[in-house]
N, CA, C, O and the ligand as a Tripos MOL2 file, in Angstrom:
@<TRIPOS>MOLECULE
protein
  305   303    77     0     0
PROTEIN
NO_CHARGES

@<TRIPOS>ATOM
      1 N          17.1930  -13.6110  -59.5380 N.3       1 MET1
      2 CA         18.2750  -13.8720  -58.5650 C.3       1 MET1
      3 C          18.0740  -13.0490  -57.2930 C.2       1 MET1
      4 O          18.1990  -13.5620  -56.1810 O.2       1 MET1
      5 N          17.7700  -11.7940  -57.4700 N.am      2 LEU2
      6 CA         17.5690  -10.8880  -56.3330 C.3       2 LEU2
      7 C          16.3370  -11.3240  -55.5250 C.2       2 LEU2
      8 O          16.3260  -11.2600  -54.2960 O.2       2 LEU2
      9 N          15.3080  -11.7650  -56.2470 N.am      3 PHE3
     10 CA         14.0780  -12.2190  -55.5820 C.3       3 PHE3
     11 C          14.3650  -13.4350  -54.7050 C.2       3 PHE3
     12 O          13.8950  -13.5240  -53.5710 O.2       3 PHE3
     13 N          15.1500  -14.3750  -55.2520 N.am      4 LYS4
     14 CA         15.5100  -15.5810  -54.4970 C.3       4 LYS4
     15 C          16.2950  -15.2180  -53.2370 C.2       4 LYS4
     16 O          16.0910  -15.7820  -52.1620 O.2       4 LYS4
     17 N          17.1920  -14.2630  -53.4120 N.am      5 PHE5
     18 CA         18.0120  -13.8100  -52.2810 C.3       5 PHE5
     19 C          17.1340  -13.2100  -51.1910 C.2       5 PHE5
     20 O          17.3080  -13.4960  -50.0060 O.2       5 PHE5
     21 N          16.1960  -12.3800  -51.6050 N.am      6 LEU6
     22 CA         15.2700  -11.7470  -50.6480 C.3       6 LEU6
     23 C          14.4010  -12.8030  -49.9610 C.2       6 LEU6
     24 O          14.1040  -12.7030  -48.7700 O.2       6 LEU6
     25 N          13.9990  -13.8160  -50.7350 N.am      7 LEU7
     26 CA         13.1730  -14.9000  -50.1880 C.3       7 LEU7
     27 C          13.9640  -15.6590  -49.1080 C.2       7 LEU7
     28 O          13.4440  -15.9730  -48.0380 O.2       7 LEU7
     29 N          15.2180  -15.9370  -49.4210 N.am      8 LEU8
     30 CA         16.0840  -16.6360  -48.4510 C.3       8 LEU8
     31 C          16.2480  -15.8070  -47.1830 C.2       8 LEU8
     32 O          16.1520  -16.3230  -46.0700 O.2       8 LEU8
     33 N          16.4940  -14.5240  -47.3690 N.am      9 VAL9
     34 CA         16.6520  -13.6240  -46.2200 C.3       9 VAL9
     35 C          15.3730  -13.6090  -45.3870 C.2       9 VAL9
     36 O          15.4160  -13.6280  -44.1570 O.2       9 VAL9
     37 N          14.2360  -13.5750  -46.0810 N.am     10 GLY10
     38 CA         12.9360  -13.5900  -45.4070 C.3      10 GLY10
     39 C          12.7310  -14.8540  -44.5990 C.2      10 GLY10
     40 O          12.2490  -14.8130  -43.4670 O.2      10 GLY10
     41 N          13.1060  -15.9950  -45.2000 N.am     11 ILE11
     42 CA         12.9590  -17.2850  -44.5090 C.3      11 ILE11
     43 C          13.8560  -17.3230  -43.2710 C.2      11 ILE11
     44 O          13.4280  -17.7180  -42.1870 O.2      11 ILE11
     45 N          15.0950  -16.9080  -43.4570 N.am     12 PHE12
     46 CA         16.0280  -16.9090  -42.3190 C.3      12 PHE12
     47 C          15.5490  -15.9680  -41.2200 C.2      12 PHE12
     48 O          15.6760  -16.2680  -40.0330 O.2      12 PHE12
     49 N          15.0010  -14.8340  -41.6240 N.am     13 PHE13
     50 CA         14.4780  -13.8550  -40.6710 C.3      13 PHE13
     51 C          13.3040  -14.4600  -39.8830 C.2      13 PHE13
     52 O          13.1940  -14.2950  -38.6680 O.2      13 PHE13
     53 N          12.4330  -15.1650  -40.6180 N.am     14 ALA14
     54 CA         11.2760  -15.8030  -39.9840 C.3      14 ALA14
     55 C          11.7300  -16.8630  -38.9910 C.2      14 ALA14
     56 O          11.2060  -16.9470  -37.8800 O.2      14 ALA14
     57 N          12.7030  -17.6720  -39.3920 N.am     15 ILE15
     58 CA         13.2460  -18.7140  -38.4990 C.3      15 ILE15
     59 C          13.8530  -18.0580  -37.2570 C.2      15 ILE15
     60 O          13.6490  -18.5120  -36.1320 O.2      15 ILE15
     61 N          14.6010  -16.9830  -37.4890 N.am     16 TYR16
     62 CA         15.2360  -16.2630  -36.3820 C.3      16 TYR16
     63 C          14.1850  -15.7410  -35.3970 C.2      16 TYR16
     64 O          14.3410  -15.8640  -34.1820 O.2      16 TYR16
     65 N          13.1180  -15.1580  -35.9420 N.am     17 ILE17
     66 CA         12.0370  -14.6010  -35.1030 C.3      17 ILE17
     67 C          11.3780  -15.7140  -34.2740 C.2      17 ILE17
     68 O          11.1470  -15.5620  -33.0740 O.2      17 ILE17
     69 N          11.0820  -16.8420  -34.9500 N.am     18 ILE18
     70 CA         10.4280  -17.9670  -34.2630 C.3      18 ILE18
     71 C          11.3380  -18.4870  -33.1400 C.2      18 ILE18
     72 O          10.8920  -18.7190  -32.0170 O.2      18 ILE18
     73 N          12.6120  -18.6630  -33.4690 N.am     19 PHE19
     74 CA         13.5610  -19.1830  -32.4780 C.3      19 PHE19
     75 C          13.7030  -18.2210  -31.3090 C.2      19 PHE19
     76 O          13.7340  -18.6310  -30.1490 O.2      19 PHE19
     77 N          13.7880  -16.9470  -31.6270 N.am     20 PHE20
     78 CA         13.9810  -15.9210  -30.5940 C.3      20 PHE20
     79 C          12.7790  -15.8770  -29.6600 C.2      20 PHE20
     80 O          12.9270  -15.7870  -28.4410 O.2      20 PHE20
     81 N          11.5860  -15.9420  -30.2470 N.am     21 LYS21
     82 CA         10.3520  -15.9250  -29.4440 C.3      21 LYS21
     83 C          10.2720  -17.1580  -28.5410 C.2      21 LYS21
     84 O           9.8880  -17.0720  -27.3750 O.2      21 LYS21
     85 N          10.6450  -18.3080  -29.1140 N.am     22 ARG22
     86 CA         10.6040  -19.5570  -28.3430 C.3      22 ARG22
     87 C          11.5610  -19.4950  -27.1600 C.2      22 ARG22
     88 O          11.1970  -19.8340  -26.0340 O.2      22 ARG22
     89 N          12.7710  -19.0650  -27.4250 N.am     23 SER23
     90 CA         13.7770  -19.0160  -26.3540 C.3      23 SER23
     91 C          13.3480  -18.0420  -25.2600 C.2      23 SER23
     92 O          13.5970  -18.2700  -24.0760 O.2      23 SER23
     93 N          12.7070  -16.9650  -25.6700 N.am     24 LYS24
     94 CA         12.2190  -15.9940  -24.6830 C.3      24 LYS24
     95 C          11.1300  -16.6080  -23.8140 C.2      24 LYS24
     96 O          11.1050  -16.4150  -22.5980 O.2      24 LYS24
     97 N          10.2130  -17.3650  -24.4670 N.am     25 LYS25
     98 CA          9.1340  -18.0160  -23.7330 C.3      25 LYS25
     99 C           9.6880  -19.0430  -22.7510 C.2      25 LYS25
    100 O           9.2330  -19.1450  -21.6120 O.2      25 LYS25
    101 N          10.6730  -19.7950  -23.2130 N.am     26 GLU26
    102 CA         11.2730  -20.8300  -22.3600 C.3      26 GLU26
    103 C          11.9070  -20.2200  -21.1180 C.2      26 GLU26
    104 O          11.8080  -20.7590  -20.0160 O.2      26 GLU26
    105 N          12.5590  -19.0840  -21.3260 N.am     27 VAL27
    106 CA         13.2090  -18.4160  -20.1940 C.3      27 VAL27
    107 C          12.1650  -17.9570  -19.1900 C.2      27 VAL27
    108 O          12.3380  -18.1280  -17.9830 O.2      27 VAL27
    109 N          11.0700  -17.3690  -19.6940 N.am     28 SER28
    110 CA         10.0260  -16.8760  -18.7910 C.3      28 SER28
    111 C           9.3440  -18.0360  -18.0730 C.2      28 SER28
    112 O           8.9600  -17.9050  -16.9100 O.2      28 SER28
    113 N           9.1890  -19.1700  -18.7550 N.am     29 ASN29
    114 CA          8.5950  -20.3470  -18.1300 C.3      29 ASN29
    115 C           9.4890  -20.8810  -17.0250 C.2      29 ASN29
    116 O           9.0150  -21.2640  -15.9560 O.2      29 ASN29
    117 N          10.7860  -20.9020  -17.2930 N.am     30 GLU30
    118 CA         11.7310  -21.3830  -16.2770 C.3      30 GLU30
    119 C          11.7070  -20.4840  -15.0480 C.2      30 GLU30
    120 O          11.7970  -20.9540  -13.9140 O.2      30 GLU30
    121 N          11.5860  -19.1980  -15.2910 N.am     31 ARG31
    122 CA         11.5460  -18.2490  -14.1710 C.3      31 ARG31
    123 C          10.2860  -18.4780  -13.3340 C.2      31 ARG31
    124 O          10.3290  -18.4260  -12.1050 O.2      31 ARG31
    125 N           9.1590  -18.7330  -14.0180 N.am     32 LYS32
    126 CA          7.9060  -18.9680  -13.3160 C.3      32 LYS32
    127 C           7.9950  -20.2360  -12.4660 C.2      32 LYS32
    128 O           7.5430  -20.2690  -11.3210 O.2      32 LYS32
    129 N           8.5900  -21.2760  -13.0540 N.am     33 LYS33
    130 CA          8.7380  -22.5450  -12.3430 C.3      33 LYS33
    131 C           9.5950  -22.3590  -11.0950 C.2      33 LYS33
    132 O           9.2910  -22.8900  -10.0270 O.2      33 LYS33
    133 N          10.6690  -21.5950  -11.2550 N.am     34 LYS34
    134 CA         11.5850  -21.4010  -10.1380 C.3      34 LYS34
    135 C          10.9190  -20.6410   -9.0000 C.2      34 LYS34
    136 O          11.1120  -20.9630   -7.8270 O.2      34 LYS34
    137 N          10.1230  -19.6170   -9.3610 N.am     35 SER35
    138 CA          9.4960  -18.7890   -8.3270 C.3      35 SER35
    139 C           8.3570  -19.5480   -7.6420 C.2      35 SER35
    140 O           8.0710  -19.3260   -6.4650 O.2      35 SER35
    141 N           7.7080  -20.4500   -8.3940 N.am     36 LYS36
    142 CA          6.5730  -21.1790   -7.8270 C.3      36 LYS36
    143 C           7.0330  -22.3030   -6.9000 C.2      36 LYS36
    144 O           6.5430  -22.4380   -5.7790 O.2      36 LYS36
    145 N           7.9800  -23.1040   -7.3830 N.am     37 SER37
    146 CA          8.4150  -24.2700   -6.6130 C.3      37 SER37
    147 C           9.3190  -23.8510   -5.4570 C.2      37 SER37
    148 O          10.2290  -23.0410   -5.6310 O.2      37 SER37
    149 N           9.0620  -24.4050   -4.2890 N.am     38 THR38
    150 CA          9.9010  -24.1140   -3.1360 C.3      38 THR38
    151 C          10.8650  -25.2830   -2.9120 C.2      38 THR38
    152 O          10.4250  -26.4180   -2.7260 O.2      38 THR38
    153 N          12.1500  -25.0210   -2.9280 N.am     39 PRO39
    154 CA         13.1150  -26.0970   -2.7340 C.3      39 PRO39
    155 C          13.0370  -26.7100   -1.3450 C.2      39 PRO39
    156 O          12.6210  -26.0590   -0.3870 O.2      39 PRO39
    157 N          13.4400  -27.9590   -1.2500 N.am     40 LYS40
    158 CA         13.3900  -28.6640    0.0420 C.3      40 LYS40
    159 C          14.3030  -27.9930    1.0620 C.2      40 LYS40
    160 O          15.4090  -27.5600    0.7390 O.2      40 LYS40
    161 N          13.8270  -27.9180    2.2810 N.am     41 GLY41
    162 CA         14.6340  -27.3260    3.3400 C.3      41 GLY41
    163 C          14.4930  -25.8220    3.4190 C.2      41 GLY41
    164 O          15.1480  -25.1750    4.2360 O.2      41 GLY41
    165 N          13.6380  -25.2580    2.5690 N.am     42 ASP42
    166 CA         13.4640  -23.8070    2.5590 C.3      42 ASP42
    167 C          12.4930  -23.3570    3.6420 C.2      42 ASP42
    168 O          12.5160  -22.1970    4.0540 O.2      42 ASP42
    169 N          11.6400  -24.2670    4.1060 N.am     43 ILE43
    170 CA         10.6430  -23.9320    5.1200 C.3      43 ILE43
    171 C          11.3300  -23.9330    6.4860 C.2      43 ILE43
    172 O          11.9260  -24.9270    6.9000 O.2      43 ILE43
    173 N          11.2310  -22.7990    7.1720 N.am     44 MET44
    174 CA         11.8810  -22.6770    8.4710 C.3      44 MET44
    175 C          10.8530  -22.8840    9.5880 C.2      44 MET44
    176 O           9.7780  -22.2840    9.5890 O.2      44 MET44
    177 N          11.2170  -23.7480   10.5330 N.am     45 MET45
    178 CA         10.3480  -24.0230   11.6680 C.3      45 MET45
    179 C          10.9960  -23.4830   12.9360 C.2      45 MET45
    180 O          12.2160  -23.5150   13.0940 O.2      45 MET45
    181 N          10.1470  -22.9850   13.8360 N.am     46 GLU46
    182 CA         10.6560  -22.3970   15.0760 C.3      46 GLU46
    183 C          10.7200  -23.4750   16.1620 C.2      46 GLU46
    184 O           9.7670  -24.2300   16.3570 O.2      46 GLU46
    185 N          11.8250  -23.5330   16.8450 N.am     47 CYS47
    186 CA         12.0080  -24.4790   17.9390 C.3      47 CYS47
    187 C          11.1020  -24.0890   19.1080 C.2      47 CYS47
    188 O          11.0250  -22.9200   19.4830 O.2      47 CYS47
    189 N          10.4210  -25.0820   19.6750 N.am     48 GLU48
    190 CA          9.4790  -24.8210   20.7670 C.3      48 GLU48
    191 C          10.1910  -24.3370   22.0330 C.2      48 GLU48
    192 O           9.6160  -23.5920   22.8270 O.2      48 GLU48
    193 N          11.4160  -24.7540   22.2120 N.am     49 LYS49
    194 CA         12.1270  -24.4650   23.4720 C.3      49 LYS49
    195 C          12.9710  -23.1900   23.3920 C.2      49 LYS49
    196 O          12.8010  -22.2730   24.1950 O.2      49 LYS49
    197 N          13.8670  -23.1440   22.4340 N.am     50 CYS50
    198 CA         14.8150  -22.0150   22.3940 C.3      50 CYS50
    199 C          14.4920  -20.9990   21.3070 C.2      50 CYS50
    200 O          15.2280  -20.0270   21.1370 O.2      50 CYS50
    201 N          13.3900  -21.2100   20.5600 N.am     51 GLU51
    202 CA         12.9130  -20.2780   19.5310 C.3      51 GLU51
    203 C          13.9150  -20.0460   18.4140 C.2      51 GLU51
    204 O          13.9230  -18.9900   17.7830 O.2      51 GLU51
    205 N          14.7550  -21.0350   18.1760 N.am     52 THR52
    206 CA         15.6990  -20.9730   17.0620 C.3      52 THR52
    207 C          15.0130  -21.5010   15.8120 C.2      52 THR52
    208 O          14.3110  -22.5110   15.8490 O.2      52 THR52
    209 N          15.2280  -20.8020   14.7110 N.am     53 PHE53
    210 CA         14.6310  -21.2480   13.4510 C.3      53 PHE53
    211 C          15.5370  -22.2860   12.7970 C.2      53 PHE53
    212 O          16.7390  -22.0840   12.6200 O.2      53 PHE53
    213 N          14.9120  -23.3950   12.4500 N.am     54 VAL54
    214 CA         15.6450  -24.4900   11.8330 C.3      54 VAL54
    215 C          14.8530  -24.9680   10.6100 C.2      54 VAL54
    216 O          13.6220  -24.9460   10.6130 O.2      54 VAL54
    217 N          15.5640  -25.3960    9.5740 N.am     55 SER55
    218 CA         14.8750  -25.8550    8.3530 C.3      55 SER55
    219 C          14.0750  -27.1230    8.6410 C.2      55 SER55
    220 O          14.4250  -27.9150    9.5170 O.2      55 SER55
    221 N          12.9990  -27.2940    7.8860 N.am     56 GLU56
    222 CA         12.0740  -28.4060    8.1310 C.3      56 GLU56
    223 C          12.7880  -29.7580    8.0510 C.2      56 GLU56
    224 O          12.4540  -30.6930    8.7790 O.2      56 GLU56
    225 N          13.7820  -29.8470    7.1500 N.am     57 ASP57
    226 CA         14.5050  -31.1150    6.9890 C.3      57 ASP57
    227 C          15.3210  -31.4660    8.2290 C.2      57 ASP57
    228 O          15.4550  -32.6370    8.5810 O.2      57 ASP57
    229 N          15.8640  -30.4430    8.8870 N.am     58 GLU58
    230 CA         16.7290  -30.6870   10.0420 C.3      58 GLU58
    231 C          15.9500  -30.7150   11.3600 C.2      58 GLU58
    232 O          16.4540  -31.1930   12.3760 O.2      58 GLU58
    233 N          14.7380  -30.2060   11.3330 N.am     59 ALA59
    234 CA         13.9530  -30.0990   12.5640 C.3      59 ALA59
    235 C          13.5770  -31.4700   13.1140 C.2      59 ALA59
    236 O          13.3520  -32.4190   12.3630 O.2      59 ALA59
    237 N          13.5150  -31.5530   14.4260 N.am     60 ILE60
    238 CA         13.0950  -32.7870   15.0940 C.3      60 ILE60
    239 C          11.6560  -32.5940   15.5760 C.2      60 ILE60
    240 O          11.3530  -31.6620   16.3210 O.2      60 ILE60
    241 N          10.7870  -33.4870   15.1360 N.am     61 ILE61
    242 CA          9.3670  -33.3740   15.4820 C.3      61 ILE61
    243 C           9.0700  -34.3360   16.6330 C.2      61 ILE61
    244 O           9.3130  -35.5390   16.5400 O.2      61 ILE61
    245 N           8.5430  -33.7780   17.7070 N.am     62 LYS62
    246 CA          8.1700  -34.5850   18.8660 C.3      62 LYS62
    247 C           6.8360  -34.0860   19.3850 C.2      62 LYS62
    248 O           6.6980  -32.9060   19.7070 O.2      62 LYS62
    249 N           5.8530  -34.9700   19.4690 N.am     63 ASP63
    250 CA          4.4950  -34.6470   19.9140 C.3      63 ASP63
    251 C           3.8960  -33.5120   19.0700 C.2      63 ASP63
    252 O           3.1760  -32.6580   19.5880 O.2      63 ASP63
    253 N           4.2030  -33.5140   17.7690 N.am     64 GLY64
    254 CA          3.6480  -32.5160   16.8590 C.3      64 GLY64
    255 C           4.2770  -31.1470   16.9740 C.2      64 GLY64
    256 O           3.7840  -30.1790   16.3950 O.2      64 GLY64
    257 N           5.3810  -31.0600   17.7310 N.am     65 LYS65
    258 CA          6.0840  -29.7910   17.8910 C.3      65 LYS65
    259 C           7.4880  -29.9030   17.3160 C.2      65 LYS65
    260 O           8.0920  -30.9750   17.2960 O.2      65 LYS65
    261 N           7.9920  -28.7550   16.8440 N.am     66 PHE66
    262 CA          9.2990  -28.7390   16.2030 C.3      66 PHE66
    263 C          10.3790  -28.3070   17.1860 C.2      66 PHE66
    264 O          10.2030  -27.3880   17.9860 O.2      66 PHE66
    265 N          11.4950  -29.0030   17.0910 N.am     67 TYR67
    266 CA         12.6560  -28.6710   17.9310 C.3      67 TYR67
    267 C          13.9050  -28.5860   17.0630 C.2      67 TYR67
    268 O          14.0150  -29.2780   16.0520 O.2      67 TYR67
    269 N          14.8480  -27.7280   17.4650 N.am     68 CYS68
    270 CA         16.0370  -27.5140   16.6400 C.3      68 CYS68
    271 C          17.0340  -28.6530   16.8620 C.2      68 CYS68
    272 O          17.7920  -28.9930   15.9540 O.2      68 CYS68
    273 N          17.0420  -29.2360   18.0460 N.am     69 SER69
    274 CA         18.0150  -30.2860   18.3420 C.3      69 SER69
    275 C          17.4000  -31.3290   19.2810 C.2      69 SER69
    276 O          16.3150  -31.1290   19.8270 O.2      69 SER69
    277 N          18.1000  -32.4200   19.4530 N.am     70 LYS70
    278 CA         17.6310  -33.4980   20.3590 C.3      70 LYS70
    279 C          17.5980  -33.0060   21.7990 C.2      70 LYS70
    280 O          16.7450  -33.4180   22.5840 O.2      70 LYS70
    281 N          18.5180  -32.1350   22.1360 N.am     71 GLN71
    282 CA         18.5550  -31.5830   23.4870 C.3      71 GLN71
    283 C          17.2690  -30.8230   23.7890 C.2      71 GLN71
    284 O          16.6790  -30.9860   24.8570 O.2      71 GLN71
    285 N          16.8310  -29.9740   22.8250 N.am     72 CYS72
    286 CA         15.6090  -29.1970   23.0060 C.3      72 CYS72
    287 C          14.3820  -30.1040   23.0340 C.2      72 CYS72
    288 O          13.4280  -29.8400   23.7660 O.2      72 CYS72
    289 N          14.4080  -31.1660   22.2410 N.am     73 ALA73
    290 CA         13.2630  -32.0960   22.1850 C.3      73 ALA73
    291 C          13.2190  -32.9970   23.4050 C.2      73 ALA73
    292 O          12.2040  -33.6380   23.6790 O.2      73 ALA73
    293 N          14.3240  -33.0440   24.1360 N.am     74 GLY74
    294 CA         14.3910  -33.8950   25.3210 C.3      74 GLY74
    295 C          14.6530  -35.3420   24.9930 C.2      74 GLY74
    296 O          14.3340  -36.2330   25.7810 O.2      74 GLY74
    297 N          15.2450  -35.5860   23.8140 N.am     75 ILE75
    298 CA         15.5990  -36.9470   23.4170 C.3      75 ILE75
    299 C          17.0640  -37.1780   23.7690 C.2      75 ILE75
    300 O          17.9390  -36.3890   23.4130 O.2      75 ILE75
    301 N          17.3060  -38.2680   24.4700 N.am     76 LYS76
    302 CA         18.6860  -38.5580   24.8580 C.3      76 LYS76
    303 C          19.3160  -39.5900   23.9310 C.2      76 LYS76
    304 O          20.4790  -39.9530   24.1110 O.2      76 LYS76
    305 ZN         15.9420  -25.4070   20.3520 Zn       77 ZN77
@<TRIPOS>BOND
     1     1     2 1
     2     2     3 1
     3     3     4 2
     4     3     5 am
     5     5     6 1
     6     6     7 1
     7     7     8 2
     8     7     9 am
     9     9    10 1
    10    10    11 1
    11    11    12 2
    12    11    13 am
    13    13    14 1
    14    14    15 1
    15    15    16 2
    16    15    17 am
    17    17    18 1
    18    18    19 1
    19    19    20 2
    20    19    21 am
    21    21    22 1
    22    22    23 1
    23    23    24 2
    24    23    25 am
    25    25    26 1
    26    26    27 1
    27    27    28 2
    28    27    29 am
    29    29    30 1
    30    30    31 1
    31    31    32 2
    32    31    33 am
    33    33    34 1
    34    34    35 1
    35    35    36 2
    36    35    37 am
    37    37    38 1
    38    38    39 1
    39    39    40 2
    40    39    41 am
    41    41    42 1
    42    42    43 1
    43    43    44 2
    44    43    45 am
    45    45    46 1
    46    46    47 1
    47    47    48 2
    48    47    49 am
    49    49    50 1
    50    50    51 1
    51    51    52 2
    52    51    53 am
    53    53    54 1
    54    54    55 1
    55    55    56 2
    56    55    57 am
    57    57    58 1
    58    58    59 1
    59    59    60 2
    60    59    61 am
    61    61    62 1
    62    62    63 1
    63    63    64 2
    64    63    65 am
    65    65    66 1
    66    66    67 1
    67    67    68 2
    68    67    69 am
    69    69    70 1
    70    70    71 1
    71    71    72 2
    72    71    73 am
    73    73    74 1
    74    74    75 1
    75    75    76 2
    76    75    77 am
    77    77    78 1
    78    78    79 1
    79    79    80 2
    80    79    81 am
    81    81    82 1
    82    82    83 1
    83    83    84 2
    84    83    85 am
    85    85    86 1
    86    86    87 1
    87    87    88 2
    88    87    89 am
    89    89    90 1
    90    90    91 1
    91    91    92 2
    92    91    93 am
    93    93    94 1
    94    94    95 1
    95    95    96 2
    96    95    97 am
    97    97    98 1
    98    98    99 1
    99    99   100 2
   100    99   101 am
   101   101   102 1
   102   102   103 1
   103   103   104 2
   104   103   105 am
   105   105   106 1
   106   106   107 1
   107   107   108 2
   108   107   109 am
   109   109   110 1
   110   110   111 1
   111   111   112 2
   112   111   113 am
   113   113   114 1
   114   114   115 1
   115   115   116 2
   116   115   117 am
   117   117   118 1
   118   118   119 1
   119   119   120 2
   120   119   121 am
   121   121   122 1
   122   122   123 1
   123   123   124 2
   124   123   125 am
   125   125   126 1
   126   126   127 1
   127   127   128 2
   128   127   129 am
   129   129   130 1
   130   130   131 1
   131   131   132 2
   132   131   133 am
   133   133   134 1
   134   134   135 1
   135   135   136 2
   136   135   137 am
   137   137   138 1
   138   138   139 1
   139   139   140 2
   140   139   141 am
   141   141   142 1
   142   142   143 1
   143   143   144 2
   144   143   145 am
   145   145   146 1
   146   146   147 1
   147   147   148 2
   148   147   149 am
   149   149   150 1
   150   150   151 1
   151   151   152 2
   152   151   153 am
   153   153   154 1
   154   154   155 1
   155   155   156 2
   156   155   157 am
   157   157   158 1
   158   158   159 1
   159   159   160 2
   160   159   161 am
   161   161   162 1
   162   162   163 1
   163   163   164 2
   164   163   165 am
   165   165   166 1
   166   166   167 1
   167   167   168 2
   168   167   169 am
   169   169   170 1
   170   170   171 1
   171   171   172 2
   172   171   173 am
   173   173   174 1
   174   174   175 1
   175   175   176 2
   176   175   177 am
   177   177   178 1
   178   178   179 1
   179   179   180 2
   180   179   181 am
   181   181   182 1
   182   182   183 1
   183   183   184 2
   184   183   185 am
   185   185   186 1
   186   186   187 1
   187   187   188 2
   188   187   189 am
   189   189   190 1
   190   190   191 1
   191   191   192 2
   192   191   193 am
   193   193   194 1
   194   194   195 1
   195   195   196 2
   196   195   197 am
   197   197   198 1
   198   198   199 1
   199   199   200 2
   200   199   201 am
   201   201   202 1
   202   202   203 1
   203   203   204 2
   204   203   205 am
   205   205   206 1
   206   206   207 1
   207   207   208 2
   208   207   209 am
   209   209   210 1
   210   210   211 1
   211   211   212 2
   212   211   213 am
   213   213   214 1
   214   214   215 1
   215   215   216 2
   216   215   217 am
   217   217   218 1
   218   218   219 1
   219   219   220 2
   220   219   221 am
   221   221   222 1
   222   222   223 1
   223   223   224 2
   224   223   225 am
   225   225   226 1
   226   226   227 1
   227   227   228 2
   228   227   229 am
   229   229   230 1
   230   230   231 1
   231   231   232 2
   232   231   233 am
   233   233   234 1
   234   234   235 1
   235   235   236 2
   236   235   237 am
   237   237   238 1
   238   238   239 1
   239   239   240 2
   240   239   241 am
   241   241   242 1
   242   242   243 1
   243   243   244 2
   244   243   245 am
   245   245   246 1
   246   246   247 1
   247   247   248 2
   248   247   249 am
   249   249   250 1
   250   250   251 1
   251   251   252 2
   252   251   253 am
   253   253   254 1
   254   254   255 1
   255   255   256 2
   256   255   257 am
   257   257   258 1
   258   258   259 1
   259   259   260 2
   260   259   261 am
   261   261   262 1
   262   262   263 1
   263   263   264 2
   264   263   265 am
   265   265   266 1
   266   266   267 1
   267   267   268 2
   268   267   269 am
   269   269   270 1
   270   270   271 1
   271   271   272 2
   272   271   273 am
   273   273   274 1
   274   274   275 1
   275   275   276 2
   276   275   277 am
   277   277   278 1
   278   278   279 1
   279   279   280 2
   280   279   281 am
   281   281   282 1
   282   282   283 1
   283   283   284 2
   284   283   285 am
   285   285   286 1
   286   286   287 1
   287   287   288 2
   288   287   289 am
   289   289   290 1
   290   290   291 1
   291   291   292 2
   292   291   293 am
   293   293   294 1
   294   294   295 1
   295   295   296 2
   296   295   297 am
   297   297   298 1
   298   298   299 1
   299   299   300 2
   300   299   301 am
   301   301   302 1
   302   302   303 1
   303   303   304 2
@<TRIPOS>SUBSTRUCTURE
     1 MET1         2 RESIDUE 1 A MET
     2 LEU2         6 RESIDUE 1 A LEU
     3 PHE3        10 RESIDUE 1 A PHE
     4 LYS4        14 RESIDUE 1 A LYS
     5 PHE5        18 RESIDUE 1 A PHE
     6 LEU6        22 RESIDUE 1 A LEU
     7 LEU7        26 RESIDUE 1 A LEU
     8 LEU8        30 RESIDUE 1 A LEU
     9 VAL9        34 RESIDUE 1 A VAL
    10 GLY10       38 RESIDUE 1 A GLY
    11 ILE11       42 RESIDUE 1 A ILE
    12 PHE12       46 RESIDUE 1 A PHE
    13 PHE13       50 RESIDUE 1 A PHE
    14 ALA14       54 RESIDUE 1 A ALA
    15 ILE15       58 RESIDUE 1 A ILE
    16 TYR16       62 RESIDUE 1 A TYR
    17 ILE17       66 RESIDUE 1 A ILE
    18 ILE18       70 RESIDUE 1 A ILE
    19 PHE19       74 RESIDUE 1 A PHE
    20 PHE20       78 RESIDUE 1 A PHE
    21 LYS21       82 RESIDUE 1 A LYS
    22 ARG22       86 RESIDUE 1 A ARG
    23 SER23       90 RESIDUE 1 A SER
    24 LYS24       94 RESIDUE 1 A LYS
    25 LYS25       98 RESIDUE 1 A LYS
    26 GLU26      102 RESIDUE 1 A GLU
    27 VAL27      106 RESIDUE 1 A VAL
    28 SER28      110 RESIDUE 1 A SER
    29 ASN29      114 RESIDUE 1 A ASN
    30 GLU30      118 RESIDUE 1 A GLU
    31 ARG31      122 RESIDUE 1 A ARG
    32 LYS32      126 RESIDUE 1 A LYS
    33 LYS33      130 RESIDUE 1 A LYS
    34 LYS34      134 RESIDUE 1 A LYS
    35 SER35      138 RESIDUE 1 A SER
    36 LYS36      142 RESIDUE 1 A LYS
    37 SER37      146 RESIDUE 1 A SER
    38 THR38      150 RESIDUE 1 A THR
    39 PRO39      154 RESIDUE 1 A PRO
    40 LYS40      158 RESIDUE 1 A LYS
    41 GLY41      162 RESIDUE 1 A GLY
    42 ASP42      166 RESIDUE 1 A ASP
    43 ILE43      170 RESIDUE 1 A ILE
    44 MET44      174 RESIDUE 1 A MET
    45 MET45      178 RESIDUE 1 A MET
    46 GLU46      182 RESIDUE 1 A GLU
    47 CYS47      186 RESIDUE 1 A CYS
    48 GLU48      190 RESIDUE 1 A GLU
    49 LYS49      194 RESIDUE 1 A LYS
    50 CYS50      198 RESIDUE 1 A CYS
    51 GLU51      202 RESIDUE 1 A GLU
    52 THR52      206 RESIDUE 1 A THR
    53 PHE53      210 RESIDUE 1 A PHE
    54 VAL54      214 RESIDUE 1 A VAL
    55 SER55      218 RESIDUE 1 A SER
    56 GLU56      222 RESIDUE 1 A GLU
    57 ASP57      226 RESIDUE 1 A ASP
    58 GLU58      230 RESIDUE 1 A GLU
    59 ALA59      234 RESIDUE 1 A ALA
    60 ILE60      238 RESIDUE 1 A ILE
    61 ILE61      242 RESIDUE 1 A ILE
    62 LYS62      246 RESIDUE 1 A LYS
    63 ASP63      250 RESIDUE 1 A ASP
    64 GLY64      254 RESIDUE 1 A GLY
    65 LYS65      258 RESIDUE 1 A LYS
    66 PHE66      262 RESIDUE 1 A PHE
    67 TYR67      266 RESIDUE 1 A TYR
    68 CYS68      270 RESIDUE 1 A CYS
    69 SER69      274 RESIDUE 1 A SER
    70 LYS70      278 RESIDUE 1 A LYS
    71 GLN71      282 RESIDUE 1 A GLN
    72 CYS72      286 RESIDUE 1 A CYS
    73 ALA73      290 RESIDUE 1 A ALA
    74 GLY74      294 RESIDUE 1 A GLY
    75 ILE75      298 RESIDUE 1 A ILE
    76 LYS76      302 RESIDUE 1 A LYS
    77 ZN77       305 GROUP 0 **** ****
């Protein structure tokens, strides 16, 4: 009876260790993914005219140059 109990405890302990290790690995993998991938709009571009930094998504590209607004780009 005692042997069976110890065996059960051992099995549960092994499962716990495996689960704990897996969850730890998953967390570290998620952290790596987050640090590697750059979210959209995170890249800042400098306006050619007024030198204001604007995110790449909002920037206006004219003649291969970045502008913060239509006014700076000269678009009416
Ligand atoms: Zn500007």
